[in-house]
N, CA, C and O atoms as a GROMACS GRO file, in nm:
protein
  432
    1MET      N    1   0.452   6.714  -3.690
    1MET     CA    2   0.574   6.792  -3.691
    1MET      C    3   0.628   6.799  -3.549
    1MET      O    4   0.550   6.806  -3.454
    2PRO      N    5   0.758   6.796  -3.534
    2PRO     CA    6   0.813   6.810  -3.402
    2PRO      C    7   0.782   6.948  -3.346
    2PRO      O    8   0.780   7.047  -3.420
    3SER      N    9   0.758   6.954  -3.217
    3SER     CA   10   0.733   7.082  -3.153
    3SER      C   11   0.853   7.121  -3.070
    3SER      O   12   0.915   7.037  -3.005
    4SER      N   13   0.884   7.247  -3.072
    4SER     CA   14   0.991   7.301  -2.989
    4SER      C   15   0.929   7.391  -2.885
    4SER      O   16   0.862   7.488  -2.920
    5GLY      N   17   0.951   7.361  -2.759
    5GLY     CA   18   0.896   7.444  -2.654
    5GLY      C   19   0.960   7.581  -2.654
    5GLY      O   20   1.072   7.598  -2.703
    6SER      N   21   0.890   7.678  -2.600
    6SER     CA   22   0.946   7.812  -2.589
    6SER      C   23   0.922   7.864  -2.449
    6SER      O   24   0.848   7.803  -2.371
    7SER      N   25   0.983   7.976  -2.416
    7SER     CA   26   0.969   8.032  -2.283
    7SER      C   27   0.826   8.080  -2.257
    7SER      O   28   0.789   8.100  -2.141
    8THR      N   29   0.747   8.098  -2.361
    8THR     CA   30   0.609   8.143  -2.343
    8THR      C   31   0.514   8.028  -2.320
    8THR      O   32   0.395   8.049  -2.296
    9GLY      N   33   0.565   7.903  -2.329
    9GLY     CA   34   0.480   7.788  -2.311
    9GLY      C   35   0.410   7.745  -2.439
    9GLY      O   36   0.341   7.644  -2.441
   10ARG      N   37   0.427   7.822  -2.546
   10ARG     CA   38   0.369   7.786  -2.674
   10ARG      C   39   0.466   7.697  -2.749
   10ARG      O   40   0.586   7.696  -2.721
   11SER      N   41   0.414   7.622  -2.843
   11SER     CA   42   0.502   7.538  -2.922
   11SER      C   43   0.503   7.585  -3.066
   11SER      O   44   0.405   7.642  -3.116
   12ARG      N   45   0.614   7.561  -3.133
   12ARG     CA   46   0.628   7.593  -3.274
   12ARG      C   47   0.610   7.463  -3.352
   12ARG      O   48   0.648   7.357  -3.302
   13PRO      N   49   0.554   7.470  -3.471
   13PRO     CA   50   0.533   7.348  -3.549
   13PRO      C   51   0.660   7.293  -3.612
   13PRO      O   52   0.658   7.181  -3.663
   14GLY      N   53   0.767   7.364  -3.610
   14GLY     CA   54   0.892   7.319  -3.669
   14GLY      C   55   0.971   7.438  -3.717
   14GLY      O   56   0.925   7.552  -3.711
   15ARG      N   57   1.089   7.411  -3.766
   15ARG     CA   58   1.172   7.517  -3.819
   15ARG      C   59   1.250   7.464  -3.939
   15ARG      O   60   1.258   7.343  -3.961
   16GLU      N   61   1.306   7.554  -4.015
   16GLU     CA   62   1.378   7.516  -4.135
   16GLU      C   63   1.478   7.405  -4.106
   16GLU      O   64   1.552   7.411  -4.008
   17GLY      N   65   1.477   7.304  -4.190
   17GLY     CA   66   1.567   7.190  -4.171
   17GLY      C   67   1.498   7.071  -4.106
   17GLY      O   68   1.549   6.959  -4.113
   18ASP      N   69   1.382   7.094  -4.041
   18ASP     CA   70   1.307   6.984  -3.982
   18ASP      C   71   1.235   6.908  -4.093
   18ASP      O   72   1.237   6.948  -4.210
   19LEU      N   73   1.172   6.799  -4.056
   19LEU     CA   74   1.105   6.711  -4.150
   19LEU      C   75   0.965   6.680  -4.100
   19LEU      O   76   0.946   6.649  -3.983
   20LEU      N   77   0.867   6.687  -4.190
   20LEU     CA   78   0.730   6.646  -4.160
   20LEU      C   79   0.705   6.511  -4.224
   20LEU      O   80   0.729   6.494  -4.344
   21LEU      N   81   0.658   6.416  -4.146
   21LEU     CA   82   0.623   6.283  -4.197
   21LEU      C   83   0.472   6.269  -4.188
   21LEU      O   84   0.415   6.277  -4.079
   22CYS      N   85   0.406   6.248  -4.303
   22CYS     CA   86   0.260   6.232  -4.309
   22CYS      C   87   0.225   6.091  -4.351
   22CYS      O   88   0.290   6.033  -4.438
   23LEU      N   89   0.123   6.035  -4.289
   23LEU     CA   90   0.069   5.906  -4.330
   23LEU      C   91  -0.078   5.924  -4.362
   23LEU      O   92  -0.153   5.977  -4.280
   24THR      N   93  -0.119   5.881  -4.480
   24THR     CA   94  -0.258   5.893  -4.521
   24THR      C   95  -0.291   5.784  -4.620
   24THR      O   96  -0.210   5.753  -4.708
   25THR      N   97  -0.408   5.724  -4.608
   25THR     CA   98  -0.447   5.623  -4.706
   25THR      C   99  -0.506   5.687  -4.831
   25THR      O  100  -0.492   5.632  -4.940
   26SER      N  101  -0.572   5.801  -4.816
   26SER     CA  102  -0.638   5.864  -4.931
   26SER      C  103  -0.563   5.985  -4.985
   26SER      O  104  -0.569   6.012  -5.105
   27GLY      N  105  -0.492   6.058  -4.898
   27GLY     CA  106  -0.426   6.181  -4.939
   27GLY      C  107  -0.519   6.300  -4.943
   27GLY      O  108  -0.480   6.408  -4.990
   28ASP      N  109  -0.641   6.283  -4.896
   28ASP     CA  110  -0.740   6.391  -4.906
   28ASP      C  111  -0.781   6.451  -4.772
   28ASP      O  112  -0.886   6.514  -4.762
   29SER      N  113  -0.701   6.433  -4.670
   29SER     CA  114  -0.729   6.492  -4.539
   29SER      C  115  -0.696   6.640  -4.540
   29SER      O  116  -0.583   6.679  -4.568
   30ALA      N  117  -0.795   6.722  -4.508
   30ALA     CA  118  -0.772   6.867  -4.503
   30ALA      C  119  -0.668   6.902  -4.398
   30ALA      O  120  -0.588   6.994  -4.418
   31ASN      N  121  -0.668   6.830  -4.286
   31ASN     CA  122  -0.570   6.859  -4.180
   31ASN      C  123  -0.427   6.833  -4.227
   31ASN      O  124  -0.337   6.911  -4.198
   32LEU      N  125  -0.406   6.722  -4.298
   32LEU     CA  126  -0.271   6.693  -4.348
   32LEU      C  127  -0.230   6.791  -4.457
   32LEU      O  128  -0.114   6.833  -4.461
   33SER      N  129  -0.322   6.828  -4.543
   33SER     CA  130  -0.289   6.927  -4.647
   33SER      C  131  -0.248   7.059  -4.582
   33SER      O  132  -0.153   7.123  -4.626
   34SER      N  133  -0.319   7.098  -4.478
   34SER     CA  134  -0.284   7.220  -4.405
   34SER      C  135  -0.148   7.208  -4.339
   34SER      O  136  -0.069   7.302  -4.341
   35ALA      N  137  -0.119   7.092  -4.281
   35ALA     CA  138   0.011   7.070  -4.217
   35ALA      C  139   0.124   7.079  -4.318
   35ALA      O  140   0.230   7.134  -4.289
   36VAL      N  141   0.102   7.024  -4.438
   36VAL     CA  142   0.205   7.029  -4.543
   36VAL      C  143   0.228   7.174  -4.586
   36VAL      O  144   0.342   7.216  -4.602
   37ARG      N  145   0.122   7.248  -4.606
   37ARG     CA  146   0.138   7.390  -4.645
   37ARG      C  147   0.215   7.467  -4.539
   37ARG      O  148   0.304   7.546  -4.571
   38THR      N  149   0.181   7.446  -4.414
   38THR     CA  150   0.250   7.514  -4.303
   38THR      C  151   0.397   7.473  -4.300
   38THR      O  152   0.485   7.558  -4.286
   39ALA      N  153   0.423   7.344  -4.313
   39ALA     CA  154   0.561   7.294  -4.312
   39ALA      C  155   0.642   7.356  -4.425
   39ALA      O  156   0.755   7.400  -4.404
   40GLN      N  157   0.584   7.361  -4.543
   40GLN     CA  158   0.655   7.420  -4.657
   40GLN      C  159   0.683   7.568  -4.635
   40GLN      O  160   0.790   7.617  -4.671
   41ALA      N  161   0.589   7.639  -4.576
   41ALA     CA  162   0.608   7.782  -4.549
   41ALA      C  163   0.721   7.804  -4.449
   41ALA      O  164   0.787   7.908  -4.450
   42LEU      N  165   0.743   7.706  -4.361
   42LEU     CA  166   0.848   7.716  -4.260
   42LEU      C  167   0.982   7.659  -4.306
   42LEU      O  168   1.080   7.664  -4.233
   43GLY      N  169   0.986   7.606  -4.430
   43GLY     CA  170   1.111   7.552  -4.483
   43GLY      C  171   1.137   7.407  -4.446
   43GLY      O  172   1.251   7.361  -4.455
   44LEU      N  173   1.034   7.334  -4.406
   44LEU     CA  174   1.049   7.193  -4.374
   44LEU      C  175   1.040   7.109  -4.500
   44LEU      O  176   0.972   7.146  -4.596
   45SER      N  177   1.108   6.996  -4.500
   45SER     CA  178   1.090   6.896  -4.604
   45SER      C  179   0.976   6.805  -4.563
   45SER      O  180   0.943   6.795  -4.445
   46VAL      N  181   0.914   6.737  -4.661
   46VAL     CA  182   0.799   6.653  -4.635
   46VAL      C  183   0.823   6.514  -4.691
   46VAL      O  184   0.866   6.498  -4.805
   47ILE      N  185   0.795   6.413  -4.611
   47ILE     CA  186   0.784   6.275  -4.658
   47ILE      C  187   0.639   6.236  -4.638
   47ILE      O  188   0.586   6.243  -4.528
   48ALA      N  189   0.574   6.194  -4.746
   48ALA     CA  190   0.432   6.157  -4.740
   48ALA      C  191   0.416   6.010  -4.778
   48ALA      O  192   0.453   5.970  -4.888
   49LEU      N  193   0.361   5.932  -4.687
   49LEU     CA  194   0.324   5.795  -4.716
   49LEU      C  195   0.177   5.799  -4.752
   49LEU      O  196   0.092   5.829  -4.668
   50THR      N  197   0.146   5.767  -4.878
   50THR     CA  198   0.010   5.780  -4.927
   50THR      C  199  -0.039   5.646  -4.981
   50THR      O  200   0.034   5.547  -4.983
   51GLY      N  201  -0.164   5.646  -5.023
   51GLY     CA  202  -0.223   5.529  -5.087
   51GLY      C  203  -0.309   5.572  -5.203
   51GLY      O  204  -0.316   5.690  -5.238
   52ARG      N  205  -0.373   5.474  -5.264
   52ARG     CA  206  -0.462   5.498  -5.377
   52ARG      C  207  -0.390   5.580  -5.485
   52ARG      O  208  -0.288   5.535  -5.537
   53GLN      N  209  -0.441   5.698  -5.519
   53GLN     CA  210  -0.381   5.784  -5.621
   53GLN      C  211  -0.299   5.898  -5.561
   53GLN      O  212  -0.250   5.984  -5.634
   54GLY      N  213  -0.283   5.900  -5.430
   54GLY     CA  214  -0.204   6.005  -5.364
   54GLY      C  215  -0.286   6.124  -5.319
   54GLY      O  216  -0.245   6.198  -5.229
   55GLY      N  217  -0.402   6.145  -5.382
   55GLY     CA  218  -0.493   6.251  -5.343
   55GLY      C  219  -0.435   6.391  -5.353
   55GLY      O  220  -0.333   6.413  -5.419
   56GLN      N  221  -0.501   6.484  -5.287
   56GLN     CA  222  -0.460   6.625  -5.287
   56GLN      C  223  -0.319   6.641  -5.230
   56GLN      O  224  -0.242   6.726  -5.276
   57LEU      N  225  -0.286   6.560  -5.130
   57LEU     CA  226  -0.155   6.572  -5.066
   57LEU      C  227  -0.042   6.553  -5.166
   57LEU      O  228   0.057   6.627  -5.163
   58ALA      N  229  -0.055   6.456  -5.255
   58ALA     CA  230   0.051   6.431  -5.355
   58ALA      C  231   0.071   6.552  -5.444
   58ALA      O  232   0.184   6.581  -5.485
   59ARG      N  233  -0.035   6.623  -5.473
   59ARG     CA  234  -0.024   6.740  -5.562
   59ARG      C  235   0.040   6.859  -5.491
   59ARG      O  236   0.087   6.952  -5.558
   60LEU      N  237   0.044   6.859  -5.359
   60LEU     CA  238   0.106   6.969  -5.284
   60LEU      C  239   0.257   6.955  -5.272
   60LEU      O  240   0.327   7.053  -5.245
   61LEU      N  241   0.308   6.835  -5.293
   61LEU     CA  242   0.450   6.811  -5.270
   61LEU      C  243   0.535   6.886  -5.371
   61LEU      O  244   0.497   6.905  -5.487
   62ARG      N  245   0.651   6.928  -5.324
   62ARG     CA  246   0.745   7.007  -5.404
   62ARG      C  247   0.867   6.922  -5.438
   62ARG      O  248   0.888   6.816  -5.378
   63PRO      N  249   0.948   6.969  -5.533
   63PRO     CA  250   1.076   6.900  -5.557
   63PRO      C  251   1.154   6.896  -5.426
   63PRO      O  252   1.162   6.995  -5.354
   64GLY      N  253   1.211   6.784  -5.397
   64GLY     CA  254   1.283   6.767  -5.271
   64GLY      C  255   1.200   6.698  -5.166
   64GLY      O  256   1.255   6.640  -5.072
   65ASP      N  257   1.066   6.704  -5.179
   65ASP     CA  258   0.980   6.626  -5.091
   65ASP      C  259   0.976   6.484  -5.145
   65ASP      O  260   1.018   6.459  -5.258
   66LEU      N  261   0.926   6.392  -5.066
   66LEU     CA  262   0.924   6.251  -5.106
   66LEU      C  263   0.786   6.193  -5.080
   66LEU      O  264   0.732   6.205  -4.970
   67GLU      N  265   0.730   6.130  -5.182
   67GLU     CA  266   0.605   6.055  -5.165
   67GLU      C  267   0.635   5.907  -5.183
   67GLU      O  268   0.697   5.867  -5.281
   68ILE      N  269   0.591   5.827  -5.088
   68ILE     CA  270   0.596   5.682  -5.099
   68ILE      C  271   0.451   5.637  -5.106
   68ILE      O  272   0.380   5.634  -5.006
   69ARG      N  273   0.408   5.601  -5.226
   69ARG     CA  274   0.267   5.570  -5.251
   69ARG      C  275   0.246   5.419  -5.260
   69ARG      O  276   0.323   5.348  -5.324
   70VAL      N  277   0.140   5.373  -5.194
   70VAL     CA  278   0.097   5.234  -5.204
   70VAL      C  279  -0.021   5.233  -5.300
   70VAL      O  280  -0.131   5.275  -5.264
   71PRO      N  281  -0.001   5.186  -5.422
   71PRO     CA  282  -0.106   5.194  -5.524
   71PRO      C  283  -0.213   5.086  -5.507
   71PRO      O  284  -0.225   4.994  -5.588
   72SER      N  285  -0.289   5.099  -5.400
   72SER     CA  286  -0.394   5.002  -5.369
   72SER      C  287  -0.518   5.078  -5.326
   72SER      O  288  -0.508   5.188  -5.274
   73ASP      N  289  -0.633   5.018  -5.347
   73ASP     CA  290  -0.758   5.076  -5.298
   73ASP      C  291  -0.799   5.016  -5.164
   73ASP      O  292  -0.900   5.057  -5.106
   74SER      N  293  -0.723   4.921  -5.115
   74SER     CA  294  -0.754   4.856  -4.987
   74SER      C  295  -0.687   4.932  -4.872
   74SER      O  296  -0.565   4.936  -4.863
   75THR      N  297  -0.768   4.992  -4.786
   75THR     CA  298  -0.714   5.067  -4.672
   75THR      C  299  -0.625   4.978  -4.586
   75THR      O  300  -0.518   5.021  -4.543
   76ALA      N  301  -0.668   4.856  -4.560
   76ALA     CA  302  -0.588   4.765  -4.477
   76ALA      C  303  -0.452   4.738  -4.541
   76ALA      O  304  -0.350   4.738  -4.472
   77ARG      N  305  -0.448   4.715  -4.672
   77ARG     CA  306  -0.322   4.688  -4.742
   77ARG      C  307  -0.231   4.810  -4.736
   77ARG      O  308  -0.111   4.798  -4.711
   78ILE      N  309  -0.288   4.928  -4.758
   78ILE     CA  310  -0.209   5.052  -4.752
   78ILE      C  311  -0.147   5.068  -4.614
   78ILE      O  312  -0.028   5.098  -4.602
   79GLN      N  313  -0.226   5.047  -4.509
   79GLN     CA  314  -0.175   5.062  -4.373
   79GLN      C  315  -0.069   4.957  -4.340
   79GLN      O  316   0.026   4.987  -4.268
   80GLU      N  317  -0.084   4.835  -4.391
   80GLU     CA  318   0.018   4.732  -4.369
   80GLU      C  319   0.151   4.774  -4.431
   80GLU      O  320   0.256   4.762  -4.368
   81VAL      N  321   0.146   4.824  -4.554
   81VAL     CA  322   0.269   4.865  -4.621
   81VAL      C  323   0.329   4.988  -4.552
   81VAL      O  324   0.451   4.998  -4.537
   82HIS      N  325   0.245   5.081  -4.509
   82HIS     CA  326   0.296   5.197  -4.435
   82HIS      C  327   0.371   5.150  -4.310
   82HIS      O  328   0.475   5.206  -4.277
   83GLY      N  329   0.319   5.050  -4.242
   83GLY     CA  330   0.387   4.996  -4.123
   83GLY      C  331   0.526   4.945  -4.156
   83GLY      O  332   0.621   4.970  -4.082
   84VAL      N  333   0.538   4.872  -4.265
   84VAL     CA  334   0.668   4.820  -4.308
   84VAL      C  335   0.762   4.936  -4.343
   84VAL      O  336   0.880   4.934  -4.306
   85VAL      N  337   0.710   5.035  -4.414
   85VAL     CA  338   0.792   5.150  -4.452
   85VAL      C  339   0.842   5.224  -4.328
   85VAL      O  340   0.958   5.264  -4.322
   86ILE      N  341   0.756   5.242  -4.228
   86ILE     CA  342   0.797   5.308  -4.104
   86ILE      C  343   0.910   5.230  -4.036
   86ILE      O  344   1.006   5.290  -3.989
   87HIS      N  345   0.899   5.099  -4.032
   87HIS     CA  346   1.007   5.018  -3.974
   87HIS      C  347   1.137   5.037  -4.052
   87HIS      O  348   1.244   5.047  -3.992
   88CYS      N  349   1.129   5.043  -4.184
   88CYS     CA  350   1.249   5.065  -4.265
   88CYS      C  351   1.309   5.203  -4.238
   88CYS      O  352   1.431   5.216  -4.225
   89LEU      N  353   1.224   5.305  -4.231
   89LEU     CA  354   1.274   5.441  -4.202
   89LEU      C  355   1.341   5.445  -4.065
   89LEU      O  356   1.446   5.508  -4.049
   90CYS      N  357   1.281   5.381  -3.966
   90CYS     CA  358   1.341   5.377  -3.831
   90CYS      C  359   1.476   5.306  -3.835
   90CYS      O  360   1.571   5.348  -3.769
   91HIS      N  361   1.486   5.199  -3.912
   91HIS     CA  362   1.612   5.127  -3.925
   91HIS      C  363   1.719   5.218  -3.987
   91HIS      O  364   1.834   5.219  -3.942
   92LEU      N  365   1.681   5.294  -4.090
   92LEU     CA  366   1.777   5.386  -4.151
   92LEU      C  367   1.823   5.494  -4.054
   92LEU      O  368   1.940   5.531  -4.052
   93VAL      N  369   1.731   5.545  -3.974
   93VAL     CA  370   1.768   5.644  -3.871
   93VAL      C  371   1.865   5.581  -3.772
   93VAL      O  372   1.965   5.642  -3.736
   94ASP      N  373   1.836   5.458  -3.728
   94ASP     CA  374   1.927   5.388  -3.636
   94ASP      C  375   2.066   5.373  -3.697
   94ASP      O  376   2.167   5.397  -3.630
   95LEU      N  377   2.072   5.333  -3.823
   95LEU     CA  378   2.202   5.318  -3.889
   95LEU      C  379   2.276   5.452  -3.896
   95LEU      O  380   2.397   5.457  -3.875
   96HIS      N  381   2.203   5.557  -3.925
   96HIS     CA  382   2.264   5.689  -3.935
   96HIS      C  383   2.318   5.734  -3.799
   96HIS      O  384   2.428   5.788  -3.790
   97LEU      N  385   2.240   5.712  -3.694
   97LEU     CA  386   2.281   5.756  -3.561
   97LEU      C  387   2.393   5.670  -3.504
   97LEU      O  388   2.470   5.717  -3.420
   98ALA      N  389   2.402   5.546  -3.548
   98ALA     CA  390   2.501   5.455  -3.493
   98ALA      C  391   2.635   5.457  -3.567
   98ALA      O  392   2.731   5.394  -3.524
   99ARG      N  393   2.640   5.530  -3.679
   99ARG     CA  394   2.765   5.530  -3.756
   99ARG      C  395   2.874   5.602  -3.678
   99ARG      O  396   2.847   5.694  -3.601
  100PRO      N  397   2.997   5.559  -3.698
  100PRO     CA  398   3.108   5.623  -3.626
  100PRO      C  399   3.119   5.772  -3.661
  100PRO      O  400   3.097   5.812  -3.775
  101VAL      N  401   3.152   5.849  -3.563
  101VAL     CA  402   3.170   5.992  -3.583
  101VAL      C  403   3.310   6.016  -3.637
  101VAL      O  404   3.408   5.967  -3.580
  102ARG      N  405   3.319   6.089  -3.746
  102ARG     CA  406   3.450   6.124  -3.802
  102ARG      C  407   3.497   6.255  -3.737
  102ARG      O  408   3.428   6.356  -3.741
  103ARG      N  409   3.613   6.248  -3.678
  103ARG     CA  410   3.667   6.366  -3.612
  103ARG      C  411   3.749   6.448  -3.710
  103ARG      O  412   3.819   6.394  -3.796
  104ASN      N  413   3.740   6.577  -3.695
  104ASN     CA  414   3.819   6.668  -3.776
  104ASN      C  415   3.939   6.710  -3.692
  104ASN      O  416   3.923   6.785  -3.595
  105PRO      N  417   4.060   6.662  -3.727
  105PRO     CA  418   4.178   6.694  -3.645
  105PRO      C  419   4.204   6.843  -3.632
  105PRO      O  420   4.264   6.886  -3.534
  106GLU      N  421   4.160   6.922  -3.730
  106GLU     CA  422   4.182   7.066  -3.725
  106GLU      C  423   4.101   7.131  -3.613
  106GLU      O  424   4.135   7.240  -3.568
  107LEU      N  425   3.995   7.066  -3.570
  107LEU     CA  426   3.910   7.124  -3.465
  107LEU      C  427   3.953   7.081  -3.325
  107LEU      O  428   3.902   7.132  -3.226
  108GLU      N  429   4.045   6.988  -3.316
  108GLU     CA  430   4.089   6.939  -3.184
  108GLU      C  431   4.208   7.013  -3.133
  108GLU      O  432   4.257   6.984  -3.023
   0.00000   0.00000   0.00000
Protein backbone atom coordinates (compact mmCIF):
# COMPACT_ATOMS: atom_id res chain seq x y z
CA MET A 1 0.00 0.00 0.00
CA PRO A 2 1.25 3.49 -0.65
CA SER A 3 2.45 5.29 2.45
CA SER A 4 1.76 8.92 3.17
CA GLY A 5 4.26 10.64 5.41
CA SER A 6 3.02 12.70 8.31
CA SER A 7 4.47 15.40 10.52
CA THR A 8 5.02 12.80 13.25
CA GLY A 9 7.31 10.76 11.02
CA ARG A 10 4.86 7.86 11.01
CA SER A 11 3.35 6.54 7.84
CA ARG A 12 -0.24 5.65 7.06
CA PRO A 13 -1.02 2.51 5.08
CA GLY A 14 -3.37 4.37 2.75
CA ARG A 15 -6.59 6.29 2.68
CA GLU A 16 -9.99 6.00 1.08
CA GLY A 17 -9.69 6.03 -2.70
CA ASP A 18 -6.22 4.44 -2.74
CA LEU A 19 -5.58 1.01 -4.21
CA LEU A 20 -3.81 -2.05 -2.79
CA LEU A 21 -2.13 -4.35 -5.31
CA CYS A 22 -1.31 -7.85 -4.00
CA LEU A 23 0.69 -10.55 -5.74
CA THR A 24 0.59 -14.10 -4.43
CA THR A 25 1.03 -17.52 -5.98
CA SER A 26 -1.00 -19.35 -3.32
CA GLY A 27 -3.29 -16.70 -1.81
CA ASP A 28 -2.60 -18.08 1.64
CA SER A 29 -0.11 -15.54 3.02
CA ALA A 30 -1.22 -14.31 6.43
CA ASN A 31 0.57 -11.00 5.82
CA LEU A 32 -1.33 -10.34 2.59
CA SER A 33 -4.65 -11.34 4.15
CA SER A 34 -3.96 -8.88 6.96
CA ALA A 35 -3.05 -6.16 4.45
CA VAL A 36 -6.31 -6.74 2.56
CA ARG A 37 -8.37 -6.53 5.75
CA THR A 38 -6.61 -3.30 6.74
CA ALA A 39 -7.05 -1.84 3.26
CA GLN A 40 -10.76 -2.66 3.25
CA ALA A 41 -11.22 -1.10 6.69
CA LEU A 42 -9.61 2.09 5.34
CA GLY A 43 -11.82 2.17 2.22
CA LEU A 44 -9.17 1.05 -0.27
CA SER A 45 -9.95 -1.03 -3.33
CA VAL A 46 -7.95 -4.22 -3.87
CA ILE A 47 -6.48 -5.81 -6.97
CA ALA A 48 -5.18 -9.31 -6.23
CA LEU A 49 -3.01 -11.27 -8.64
CA THR A 50 -3.33 -14.85 -7.44
CA GLY A 51 -2.58 -18.38 -8.56
CA ARG A 52 -3.80 -21.91 -8.03
CA GLN A 53 -7.30 -21.68 -6.46
CA GLY A 54 -6.90 -18.12 -5.14
CA GLY A 55 -6.55 -19.25 -1.52
CA GLN A 56 -7.82 -17.35 1.51
CA LEU A 57 -7.09 -14.02 -0.19
CA ALA A 58 -9.68 -14.65 -2.92
CA ARG A 59 -12.34 -15.28 -0.28
CA LEU A 60 -11.61 -11.92 1.39
CA LEU A 61 -12.28 -9.86 -1.73
CA ARG A 62 -15.40 -7.74 -1.87
CA PRO A 63 -17.57 -6.56 -4.75
CA GLY A 64 -15.58 -3.87 -6.50
CA ASP A 65 -12.27 -5.59 -5.77
CA LEU A 66 -10.58 -7.43 -8.63
CA GLU A 67 -8.90 -10.82 -8.68
CA ILE A 68 -6.75 -11.84 -11.63
CA ARG A 69 -6.13 -15.54 -11.07
CA VAL A 70 -3.63 -17.74 -12.90
CA PRO A 71 -5.19 -21.21 -12.67
CA SER A 72 -1.93 -23.14 -12.51
CA ASP A 73 -0.14 -25.16 -9.85
CA SER A 74 3.27 -24.14 -11.20
CA THR A 75 4.75 -21.29 -9.15
CA ALA A 76 7.06 -20.33 -12.02
CA ARG A 77 4.14 -20.15 -14.49
CA ILE A 78 2.06 -18.07 -12.07
CA GLN A 79 4.93 -15.62 -11.56
CA GLU A 80 5.54 -15.35 -15.32
CA VAL A 81 1.90 -14.46 -15.94
CA HIS A 82 1.89 -12.01 -13.02
CA GLY A 83 4.86 -10.27 -14.67
CA VAL A 84 2.94 -9.88 -17.92
CA VAL A 85 -0.14 -8.61 -16.06
CA ILE A 86 1.99 -6.02 -14.21
CA HIS A 87 3.37 -4.77 -17.53
CA CYS A 88 -0.18 -4.47 -18.88
CA LEU A 89 -1.35 -2.58 -15.78
CA CYS A 90 1.62 -0.20 -16.08
CA HIS A 91 0.77 0.37 -19.74
CA LEU A 92 -2.82 1.23 -18.81
CA VAL A 93 -1.61 3.68 -16.17
CA ASP A 94 0.69 5.29 -18.76
CA LEU A 95 -2.21 5.62 -21.20
CA HIS A 96 -4.39 7.15 -18.51
CA LEU A 97 -1.74 9.65 -17.44
CA ALA A 98 -0.84 10.59 -21.01
CA ARG A 99 -4.38 11.30 -22.20
CA PRO A 100 -5.16 14.91 -23.03
CA VAL A 101 -6.62 16.93 -20.21
CA ARG A 102 -10.12 18.23 -20.94
CA ARG A 103 -10.51 21.78 -19.77
CA ASN A 104 -13.74 23.05 -18.31
CA PRO A 105 -14.30 26.53 -19.78
CA GLU A 106 -16.52 27.44 -16.84
CA LEU A 107 -13.53 27.13 -14.50
CA GLU A 108 -11.24 29.39 -16.53
